[in-house]
Structures are given as structure tokens and as C-alpha cells.
N, C-alpha and C positions, 0 to 999 in steps of 0.2 A: 174830874178832868185834871189833866196835868197843867201846872202853871210854869211856863218857861218862855224865854225870849226866842227860843228856837222855833222853826216852822215844823210843826208835827208831821205834815205830809212828807217833807223831805227826809226827816229822820226815819220815818217808817219805810220810805222807799229805799233807803240805804240798806235796811235789814232785809227787805224782800229781794233786792238786787244781790245781796250776798248769798242768800239761799240759792238764787239762780246760778251764780258763778260756781258754787260748790257742785251743783248738778252738772253744769257744763264740764267741769274738770274731772268729774267722775266718769265721763264718757259713757253714759247710760244707754241701754237698749241698742247696742251696735251688733249684738250677736243673735238676736231673736226678733220676732215680730217683723219679718222681712216679706217684701213683695218683689218677685222676680230677682231675688238675691240682693235686694237693696234694702237696708235697714231704715225705712222711711220714718218710723216712729223715733228712732234715735236721732236721725238727721233733723227732724222738725224740733224735737226737744232741744237739741244743740243750738239751732238758730233762734229759737224763741228766747233763749237766754242772752242774746246779743245786745239787748237793750241795756244791760246792767252796767257794763264798764262805761259806755257813753254817758249814762245817767250820773255816775260818779264824777266824771269830768265836768258835766254841766253844773252839778251842785257845787263843786269846788270853785268854779268860776264865779258863780252867783254869790257865794259866801265871802269870797276874798275881795270882791269888787271895791267896796268902800275904802279899805285900807290901801289896796293896790293903786287906786286912783289918786289918793292923797300923798302917799309915800311909797312910790313904786320900788325903788331899790332897797330901802330899809325893810319893806314888807317881804320882798323876794328873799332877802337874807334870813329873816326870822322864820319864814315859812319853809324854805328849802333845807335849812340846816338840820332840823330834827328828822325830816323825811329822809334825807340822804344818809343820816346816821342809821336809821332803821334799815334802809336798803342795804347798806354796807354790812351791818351785823348779821342780818338774816341771809345775805348772800354767803357770808363766811360759814354760817351754820349749814346752809344747803350744800355748800361745797364739801363740807366735812362729813355729813351724815350719809351713809350708804343707802342706795335705793333698792338694789337687788340682793336680798338676803341670801338667796341660794348661791349666788356668785361668791359672796363673802365666805360662806361655808365651804365652798369647793376650792376657791383660788386665793382667798384672803382679802383683807380690807383694801390693801393698796391696789391690787389687781382690779377690784371693782371700781374704785375711785379713779384710777388712772384712765380707765376706759371713758368715764364721763368727762374728766378734765380734757382728754384728747378730743372728744366730740366738741366741747366748747371752743377749743382752739382752732377748729376748722373754719370758724368765722369769728375771729376775735372781736371785731368791731360790733357785730350783732350781740355777741355775748356780753360785751361791756355795757351795752344799752339795756340788757335784760338783767344781768346780775347772776347770782348763783343758781337760780331756778327760774324757769321761763315766765312764771306769773309775775315776777318782780319787775318786769318791764314797765308796769303801770306807774311806778314811782318816778323814775327818770323822765318818762314821757310827760307826766304832770308837771314836774319841775321845769322842764324845757318850755312847755307851753306858758307857764307863769312867767318865766324869764323873758320870753318874746314879748308878752304883753307889757311887762315892766319896762323893757327897753324902749318900745314904741311910745309908751306913755311918757317916759322920762325925756325923750327927745322931741316931745310934742308933735308926734305923728300918729296919734291914736286913730286918725281917720283911715290908716292903712291896716288896722287890725283885721277887719272882716275880709277885705280882698286878699290879704296875705294868707289868712287861715283857709279861705276857700281854695286858693291855688295849691296850697300844701295838701289839702284833703283830696282834691281832684287827682293830683299826681300820685298821692298815696294809693288811691283806689286803682288807677290805671297801671301802676308799677307793682301793685299787690295782687288782688284777686283777678285782675284782668291781664296779668303779666304774659300769659301764653298767647294772648291776642295782640298786645301792644309791643311786647319785647322791650319795654323801657328799661334803661339801666338803673340799678339801685345797689348801693353798697351794703344794705342791710334790710331786713324785713320792714316794710313800711308801717306795720303796726307799731313798731318801736320809734323812738325819737319824736319829731314834731308833726309828722304827717297826719296821724289819727287824732291826737289829743288836742292840738291847737284850736281847731274849729269848734270843738265841743266846749272847751274852756272859754273861748271868746264869746260864744253864744250865751253861756251862762252869765258871763261878765256883762254883756250888753243888755241881757234881759233885766238885770237889776239896775244898771245905770240909766237905761231909757224907760224903765217901768213898763215893760211889755205886758199886755193883757190879752188873752185869747178867750173867746167865749167857750163854754162847755161843748157846744156842738162842733165848733171848729177844731178843738183839740181832738175830739173823737174822729172827725173826718180825716185829719192829718195823721193820726195814729194808724188808721186803716190804710191810708194811702202809703205811708212809709213802710208798713209791714208788707203790703202787696208788692211794692217795688223791690224791697229787700229780698223777699222770697222769690219773686220773679227773676231777679238777677241771678240768684243762687241756682235756680233751676236752669236758666239759659246757659250759665257757665259750665254746667255738666257736659254740654256739647263740646266744650273745649278741654275736656278731661280734667276738670277741676272739681274736686269732691264737694258735694252740697254742704257738708258740715265743716268746711275749712275756712269759712269767711269770718274774719274779725270785724270787718266793716265794708259796707258797700254804699252806693249812692243813696239808697233808700234808708240806710241805718240812721243817718243824721236827722232825717225828717221824722222818722219813727220816735227816736229818743227825745228830740226837742218837743214833739207833741205830748209825749208822756210827761215831760218836765213841766210844760205849760199847764197840763191838766192838774198836776200836783200843786202848782202855784194858785190855780183857780179854786182848789179845795184844801186850804191850809190846815184845816182841822182833821183831815183824813189821817187816822192812826193816832189821834191825840189820846194816848194812854200812858200811864206812869211807866210801865215796863219798857215802852219804846225808848223813852229818854234815858232809861237805865242802861239799855243794851246798845244803843246806837253809837256811843263813844268807843265801844269795843270793836267796831267793824274793821278798823285798820289792822288791829292785832289779829283778828280772825282772818283777814285777807292774807297777810304776809305769812301766816303759819299753816293755812288750810291745805295747801297742795302737798306739803311735806307729810301731813297727816294722811292725806289720800294715798300717797305712795306707800306709807307704812301699812295702812289698812288693806291695800291690794296684796301686800305680802301675806298678811294674816288671812285674807280670804283664800289665797292660794294654798296656804298650809291647811286650812279647814276644808278645802275642796269645794268652796262655794262658787257657783257659776250662774250665768243667765240672770233671770229676774231676782232670784234669791241673793245672788252675789251683789247685784246692784243695790238692792234694798239695804243689805248689810253695809255696803261701802258708804252709801249716802248717809244713812242714819248714824253709823259709827263715826264718820268724819265730823258731822255736826256736833255730836255729843262730846267727843274727845277734844275737838278744837276749842269749844266753849270752855271745857274744864281746863285746858292748857292755858288759855288766855286768862281765866280767872285765877289760876295758880300763879301765873307770872305777875299779875297785878298785886298779889298778896306777898310776893317775894322781894328780896333785896334787888332783884334784877329788873324791876319794873321800869325804872327810868332808862335802863340800858337797852331793853328789848322793845319797849313800847314808847310812844310819844307821850 
């Protein structure tokens, strides 16, 4: 058994969540296995992966709670600085690396990049909250959530943490996935910024601060309840012309993710294996780099003429292998401290 101060189940869950996120971003099974011209397998796989990012937020809130409670502003500074450095550097890389190789071959590098840069400028505030590539939104959202907690703790108004986070989340859902029904105004996608992240980080923070404990049976009940609500909402919103696979978070998502998190806390030795503790520290590096690798592998799949299930299997497996090799190579290079925390 591995000997470490870390909670094995949380470290193992981060690895599983990363596998799910790679599958999500590979957009698998959207061109085959359809019923009535609806790719239900792809839709379900897409939404099944939606526990992953909320779980990252919950774990982050849980792990940072002691330091954030004792030294809120100092902890915020020491926590945010390396994360925002990574966000900035990987944003610059993603802004520079071409996505569509055939366009580069036909029209040149600048033509391909200017198209993408122009797209980002159509909504500059949203692009600022995301960075150079869409998946990087996670880092500013996490830092903003930590900053809100630090501020409320610092001014001795920690009792407002949960109500503030709940209100932000409710508005985020209504102005996000429910936008065609509510028509609420929003300056940017509510997945970005504080709307999605804050409640999950706060719940992780409170779970440790107040020593929450759920029984095994209750965690399973709430996992099933949260999943049923999430998938029920996604199906209902198809009536409002909102694609089933477009939801980053719904009302059921927070119940589902929190219940999974509480199950992990109730089973701390789940995944207690040496390789878990070896690879879990690399998850951030894998996260920031994986989507760029997916884009490159899609170009390779296109060149090789790989489509359908074969193309998806190639894309997913190649992304995992190459991303892991890339992060390992970065760790062994002089750029380790620059590109990774």
C-alpha cells in the first residue's frame, strides 16, 4: 500500500476525471450509433463526463480549506500566482499553434491564426475568462472562486459563502443552459467566471471545515438522484432547441458531483496504489495540454482518413499517450517550472 498524507480516493478520482474530460473533448460517437438521427450514445457519453470538472472544484476547495481559513489573502496569492502563470503561458501557446493544418497549407500560417484570433475577439470578455483555448476557462474560474472565499473570510462574513455561491449557481444555470427559456442577460458564458465554480469550491471548503460525513447508502442515493435530475433536465431542454450534449452544468450536476465527492471521502483508501500518487500530481499538466493534443490528433486522423469508431478510438488513445509523454518530457526539461506548476 502507498504511504502518503494525501487521500488516495481523491487522487485516484482526479485521474479518472481526467480520462473522462479527454473523452468529453474528443466528442466521441457523434456520427454513428444514432436513433432517429440523434447520436444518443455520444450524447450520453458526453453528459456522463460532466461530473469531472465539478469534482476538480470540490477537491480544490477541500484541500485548500485549512490554509484559506487561517491566512485567506496570503493563501490566495500563493495559490493563484502559479496557476495564472500556467494559464497565461498555455494561452500564449494555444494562440500561436495552428489548429487547421490544411488551412495553413493552403493559405498560410497567418491566415489560419487570424481567423481564430478574430473569432476570439467577437466576445473579448468571454475570451479573457477562457484564455487561448476554451478548456483553459477552468483556471480563472477556480481562482475567482478562491478569491471570493478569501474575501468573505477576510472580512469575517464567511456565513455568506454558501448563500452567495448558491445564488451565483442558480443564475448561472438560468442564464446558461436555460437561456432560451429565461432570456436572462449575461456578458459571457456562465460556465466561465464565478457562476459555476464558486458553489463547488465552497462545498468542498465547507465539507472539510465542518467535517461532513455521509453514509455509503446516502451517497449512492444522491448520486442516482443527481444524475437523474441532470439527465432529465438535459432531455427536457431539448424541447427548447438546446442540444442534449451542450450542458456544462445543470441543477442536478451539483448534487451528482457532491455525492460522488462524499462517497470518495467515505472510502479514503479507494485507489490506494503507488502509481496513483505518482501520476496524480501530473493532472494539471495533462489538463492544460490535452486539448491542443486532441486538435493535432484530429488533423492526423483526417490525413489518415480515419472516421467513425476507428477514428474515435485512435483520437482518444493517441491523445492519452501523447499527452502523457508530452507532460513527462516537459518535467524532464528546463521548461518544467515555466510550463508546469
